[in-house]
C-alpha positions as CSV (number, residue, x, y, z in Angstrom):
1,M,-2.4,16.7,4.8
2,N,0.9,15.8,3.1
3,D,-0.5,13.5,0.5
4,I,0.2,14.3,-3.1
5,F,-3.0,12.7,-4.3
6,P,-6.5,13.7,-3.2
7,P,-8.3,10.9,-1.3
8,D,-10.5,10.0,-4.3
9,V,-7.6,9.7,-6.7
10,Q,-5.6,7.7,-4.1
11,A,-8.5,5.3,-3.5
12,A,-9.0,4.8,-7.3
13,S,-5.3,4.3,-8.0
14,D,-5.0,1.7,-5.1
15,K,-7.5,-0.5,-7.1
16,I,-5.3,-0.6,-10.3
17,E,-4.0,-4.0,-11.1
18,S,-1.0,-4.4,-13.3
19,D,-1.5,-6.4,-16.5
20,W,1.6,-8.4,-15.7
21,I,1.9,-10.8,-12.7
22,S,5.2,-11.0,-10.9
23,A,6.2,-14.4,-9.4
24,K,6.3,-12.9,-5.9
25,E,2.5,-12.3,-6.1
26,F,2.1,-16.1,-5.8
27,D,3.8,-16.1,-2.4
28,G,1.9,-16.4,0.9
29,D,-1.8,-17.0,0.2
30,G,-1.1,-16.8,-3.6
31,L,-3.5,-15.4,-6.2
32,V,-7.0,-16.5,-7.1
33,L,-7.4,-16.1,-10.9
34,Q,-9.7,-17.4,-13.6
35,V,-8.0,-19.3,-16.5
36,V,-9.4,-17.6,-19.5
37,K,-7.3,-18.8,-22.4
38,P,-5.0,-21.8,-23.2
39,L,-1.4,-21.0,-22.6
40,E,0.5,-19.8,-25.6
41,K,4.0,-20.7,-26.6
42,I,5.8,-17.6,-27.7
43,K,9.2,-16.3,-28.6
44,S,10.3,-14.4,-25.6
45,P,10.2,-10.6,-26.4
46,N,13.5,-10.3,-24.4
47,P,16.1,-13.0,-25.2
48,K,17.4,-12.7,-21.7
49,Y,14.1,-14.3,-20.4
50,G,13.6,-17.0,-23.0
51,A,14.3,-20.7,-22.1
52,K,17.9,-21.7,-22.2
53,A,19.1,-25.0,-23.8
54,D,19.5,-26.6,-20.4
55,N,15.9,-25.8,-19.3
56,F,13.8,-28.9,-18.4
57,L,11.1,-27.8,-20.9
58,V,13.6,-27.5,-23.7
59,K,15.3,-30.8,-22.9
60,N,11.9,-32.4,-23.1
61,A,11.0,-30.7,-26.5
62,I,8.1,-28.8,-24.9
63,L,9.7,-25.4,-25.6
64,E,12.6,-24.4,-27.9
65,A,15.5,-22.3,-26.7
66,G,14.3,-18.6,-26.6
67,E,10.7,-19.5,-26.1
68,T,8.4,-19.1,-23.1
69,F,4.8,-19.7,-22.2
70,R,2.3,-16.9,-21.8
71,Y,-0.5,-17.7,-19.2
72,I,-3.5,-15.4,-19.4
73,F,-6.0,-15.0,-16.5
74,S,-8.8,-12.8,-15.3
75,T,-9.2,-11.4,-11.8
76,E,-12.4,-11.2,-9.9
77,K,-12.6,-7.5,-10.9
78,G,-12.6,-8.7,-14.6
79,N,-9.1,-7.4,-15.4
80,E,-6.8,-9.5,-17.6
81,R,-3.5,-10.5,-16.0
82,K,-0.7,-12.5,-17.6
83,I,2.7,-13.9,-16.9
84,D,5.4,-15.0,-19.3
85,T,7.4,-17.8,-17.8
86,N,9.4,-20.9,-18.8
87,S,9.4,-22.1,-15.2
88,S,9.3,-25.9,-15.1
89,P,7.6,-26.0,-11.6
90,F,4.9,-23.5,-12.8
91,F,4.2,-25.7,-15.9
92,I,4.2,-28.9,-14.0
93,A,1.7,-27.5,-11.4
94,F,-0.7,-26.7,-14.3
95,K,0.0,-30.0,-15.9
96,Q,-0.9,-31.8,-12.7
97,A,-4.1,-29.8,-12.3
98,T,-5.3,-30.6,-15.8
99,A,-4.4,-34.3,-15.3
100,D,-6.9,-34.8,-12.4
101,E,-9.1,-37.5,-13.8
102,D,-12.1,-36.7,-11.5
103,N,-12.0,-32.9,-11.8
104,P,-9.5,-31.7,-14.5
105,L,-8.7,-28.0,-14.8
106,V,-10.3,-26.4,-17.9
107,I,-10.7,-23.0,-19.4
108,G,-13.1,-20.9,-17.3
109,D,-12.1,-22.5,-14.0
110,W,-10.9,-20.5,-11.0
111,V,-7.6,-21.5,-9.4
112,R,-5.4,-20.5,-6.5
113,I,-1.7,-20.4,-7.4
114,I,0.8,-20.5,-4.6
115,R,4.6,-20.4,-4.8
116,T,6.8,-21.8,-2.1
117,G,10.6,-22.2,-1.8
118,E,13.4,-20.3,-3.6
119,T,15.7,-20.9,-6.6
120,T,16.0,-24.6,-7.3
121,E,13.6,-25.4,-4.5
122,T,10.7,-23.3,-6.0
123,R,7.4,-25.1,-6.2
124,Y,4.0,-24.1,-7.3
125,T,0.6,-25.5,-6.4
126,V,-2.4,-24.9,-8.6
127,E,-5.7,-25.9,-7.1
128,K,-9.2,-25.4,-8.4
129,V,-11.4,-23.1,-6.2
130,E,-14.9,-21.8,-6.3
131,A,-15.5,-18.6,-8.2
132,P,-15.2,-15.6,-5.9
133,E,-18.3,-13.7,-5.2
134,V,-18.1,-10.3,-6.8
135,A,-20.1,-7.5,-5.4
136,P,-22.0,-5.4,-8.0
137,S,-20.1,-2.3,-8.9
138,N,-23.3,-0.2,-9.1
139,P,-25.8,-1.7,-6.8
140,T,-29.4,-0.6,-7.5
141,K,-31.4,1.0,-4.8
142,E,-34.7,-0.6,-4.0
143,A,-37.5,2.0,-3.9
């Protein structure tokens, strides 16, 4: 055995989810997450990542230069995950999902977020999905 970690430690560490979501996690089948809080408009902690003056959201007075949105979700394991982004396509996908007159997206809903395309062709889709079934972490044994 050449593994550094014992099997139980490796198995446990494989289950760790980062608090922060990277955009590439939305590629392919995307991510299924629960919307747990309204998005927050924040001053970007790193000026390099805040919205620039030519950003669509700044031009339309939704964000100010240097700001970004923080989206906060929960996973089916109950872990909080978040992403800070001033991506117009990401914002628009959520705006479209909340504008559905028959079934608008609200806090507590589960969504699948998928990213397609690259650079100026990047698009996101946000669709409501059924809550995933979560197996009990400590199933009780029937006697």
